[in-house]
N, C-alpha and C positions, 0 to 999 in steps of 0.2 A: 685521541677521542676517548671519552670517559665511558668505561665499562658499564656501570650500574645505574640503571634509570630508576628513577624513585617517584612514587605518587605520594602526596601528602593529604591526609584527611583530617580537616580541622584547622582553619586559619584564623583562630582566635588570638588568644595571648601567646601560646607557645609555638603555634604553627609557623608564623613568619620567621622565629628563629630557626627552627628545623629547615626550612626553605633556604634561608641564607647559608647555613653550614654546609648543606648538601650541595648547593651551587658553589661554593668556594673550595669544595674538597676536590682532589686530584682525580679520585675514581668515581665520583657521583654526580649526578645533575638530575633535578626535578623536571619531569615532562609534564605532569599535571597535578593540579591542586583542586581540593573539594571543600566547599562549606555551603551551608543552606541560608546563610546570610549573604546576599548580594553584595553589599559593601566590601566585605572580607575578601571575597574573591577578585573583585574590581581592584582593590588595593593591591593585592598580589599581581594582577596583571599590569598595572599601572608601572610596578617596579621591575617585573620580568615579564616582558612582553612575549617572550618564547614560550611561556608556560600556558598550557591549555587550562581552562578554569570550567567547572562545572558544579551543579548542586546535586548531583548524583553519583555516590560513591562507587556504584556498581560500574560505571565507565572506567574507572581507574583499575578494577579487578579484571575486567574482561580485555584490557589493553595488553596485548602479548608483548609489547615493547618493554613494559614495566617489569622490574625484577624485584623490587622491595616497595613495601607500603610503609609509611610513618603515620602514626594515629596519636592525634592530639586532640580528644574529645573527651566529653564527661565520661566518669568512671562507670556508670551504669549502662553505656553503650560499648565499653571495651571487649566484652565476650563476643558478642555477635559480629562486631567489625573485625576482630582479630581472627576469629574462626573462619569467616567466609575468605579473609584475605589469605589464610593458610591453605584453605581448601581450593583456592583459585592458584595455589603454587607460588606465592609471594613470601619472600622473607618479609619479617615484621619487626618494627621499632614502635613500642607503644608506651605512652606516656603512664607514669605511676599513678595509682597501684594497678597490678597487672589485670584485677578484676574485683568484683564485689564479694567473692566467696572462694573459698579453697576448693570447692568441688568444680566451679568453671576453670580456675587456674590449671588444675590437673588435667581436664580435659584438653585445654589448649596445649600443654605440654605434650600429651600423648600424640596430638595431631601432627605438631613440629616434628616429633622424633619419626613418627612414621614415614613422614613426607622428606625428612631429611633437611629440614629448612631452619633457618635461623630465627629463634624467637627471643627478642632482647628488650628488656625492661628499662624505661628512661630514668633510672636511679642518677640523676645527673651528678649528684654530689661525690659519688663514688669516683668519678674521672677528674675531680680537682687534684691539684699536686699537694694540697694541704692534707686531703684525706688518704692519699697516697703515702705520704710522708708519716702520717700516724700509723698506717699499716705496716710501714717498714720498722718504725720504732717498736711496736709491740711484738712483731715478729721476731726482732733480733734481742728480745728481752731486756730492751733499754730502759723500759718502765718497771720492771719486775712482774710479780704477780698482780694482775688487775684486781682491784677491790671494788671500784665503781664507776659507773659511766652515767653522767650528769648532763641532761640537755634542757635547754630553754630555747623555744622558738616561739615569739610572741611579737604582736603588732596591732596596730589599729585597723580591723578589716583584713581581707575581703571577705564579707560573709557570702557562703555559698547557699544555693537553693537546693541542691541535691545531696549534699554530703556534709558531715558535721566537721568541727575543727581538727578532730582525731585523723579523720581519712584525708583531710587536706594537708595539714601540716606535718603529722607524726610520721608519715612514710619516709620522709627525708631523713630523720636522726634514726629511725628503727633500721633503714638500710646501710646506714654508715655502722651501726652497732654491729649488725649482721656480717658486715665486710670485715671488720677489723677485729671482732672477737670470736675466737674459734668455737668456745663452748656454746651450748645450745641452752636457750631459755627454757626455765621449768614452769614458771607460774606468773600471773599478772593479777593486778588489783588496780582498779581504775575508779577515780573520783571525778565527777563532771557537774557541770551546772549549764542551764540554757536560760536567756534572757529575751527571747524573741518569741512571736506567735507561732512559727513552724516548729518550736520546741527542739530544733537541732542544736545540739551541744555546741556552745562557742568558746568554752574553756574547760581544760581537763588537766588532772594530774595523774599519771600512770607510772606504777611502779612494777619493774620485772625482776623476779628473782632466778638466780641461776643455782644449779646443783652445788657448786664450788663456793657457795655463800657470796659470790658477787652480786651486786645489786645495781640495777639500771633505773634511772628516773627521768621522766619526760614530762615537761611542763609546756602545754601549747594553749594560745589565748588569742582570740580576735579582739578583745576588749582591752589591748595594753596602750598606754599613751605613748611608749615608746617601742621602738623595733630592737629586738635582741635576737641574735643567731649566735648561741655559744654552747660550747661542749666542753665539759671538764671530766678529765679521767685521771683517777687516782691508782697509783701502783705502789708496791712495796719498796721500790727503788726511788722512783721519780713520779712526778705529776705532771699533767700538761694541760693547758687551756687553749681551745681553738675558737677563735672570735672570726667569724666569716665576713663581719662587717669591717673589720680593721684591714685596711688595704696595705699597710705597711709591714705589721708583725701578726700575721694570722694565727701562727703559732708560737707559743711560749712553753719551754719545757723548765719546770723548777725542781732543783735538787733538794728536795724537801720531804720530809716524812717522819713516822713516829716508829720507834722500836721499844718493844715491851719485853723485858726481861723478867721472867715469873720467878721469883726467888721462893714463893711459897703457893702451890696450886691451890691450897685451901683458902687462902685470904687474898683478896683482890688488893688490900691496902699494902701489901708487901711486895707488890709489883714495881719494879722500877721502870718508869717511862722516860725515854730519851728522845729528845726532839732533835731533828737534823736539819738545819737550814743553810743551804749552799747556794750557788749562783743560779741565775735565771739566763737560759739561752734562747735566742730566737733564731732558729735555722731559716736559711734562704727559701723562699717559696716563690717559684716563677709564676708569673701572671698570665696564665694560659686560660683561655675560655674552655671551660669543662666540656662543652657541648661540642666543640671543635674536636676534641680528644675522643669523644663518644662516637661521633659520627666516623672517625677515623677508624675506631675499633670495630664498628658495625660493618663497615665496608671491608676491613681485613678478614672478619669472620666469614663474610659471603663468599670472597675471593679464595680463601684458603681453608674453608670448612672447619673453622675453629668454633668452640663454644663461647659463647660471650661472658665476661665477667659478671654481668647483671643479666643471666640467662632467665629462663622460665623458673627454673627451680629457685633462684634467689627471689624472683618475683613471688613465688608461693609461699616462701618462708615469711616475708612480710605480711602477707594477706592473712596468714594463720595467726600471726600475733595480733594484727587488727581484729581479726574474728574474736578471739579470746577477750580483747578488751571490750569489744561489744558485749560479750556474755557477761561480764562483770559489770558493766554499766546497767545492762537490763536487769540483773540481779541485785542491784542495790550497792555495788562496790565490794562483793566477796571475791575470794580468791579462786582464780580459774586456772587449771592446768592447761599449759599449751601442748 
């Protein structure tokens, strides 16, 4: 018999994926699902007849048989729903980002700590084998000192009504950066543009500076004719390209770089630049669904009282960066300290 009973709030795009993975996991099963749109919960009921459906999320919080709540709703609802779920004594897995501001995120972390409950943010990409491999390569100094982290996440749509392209797409790659880079970001500069009547930004370029001169750059866009999901990481020893849309070779490691030997510090013209061009290596990446791994980790944290990899603190760090980006946008693209 499965030990952990789960309630899912939100059955739109991501909710059904959560329901499927919780039901397929050895330790968890979904007892109830909630959504205010009747067709969504009816579709869930059709596929999983044993699941109780409702339009009132409070029924899930009052159900003493439910141990954990998974929340897949718009970001502006996260604070209220997570807070009530934690106060009801439920462990929580919430879709990214954790909240709309850092103050709310800190409150949620405090509640989960006081009640000794698992608070986990659904930064799904952290649980991909590709990102885990990147973490391993950087931690083992395979790439050397990291010079830059360059991310492109663009496509045509989907336009959101409540959040801009930054809050929609950037959390994915910001969470990856936060996971694999041990240094903390220092400042941010953002350049954005909007082409719709609601004035929500649909394209953005964000530069994040680190105290060790590392630079991170994020390009997010809802107006691209092509879909791109790519991260390039440059190090002093090697460089890496992560293409999430490549099903065969998601990761490529390049033994390429530049060595500058300074013969005369006073004159740049006397510097000797040496280029290193070596082999390209594509490590094997197992094709395992990230959400499956994430659900397994969530269950393990509940059973064994562990702290999740993407805990509330990780979610807070991402929200703080998003807040700093917002401040830069509102002030016309000036540098903002994080």
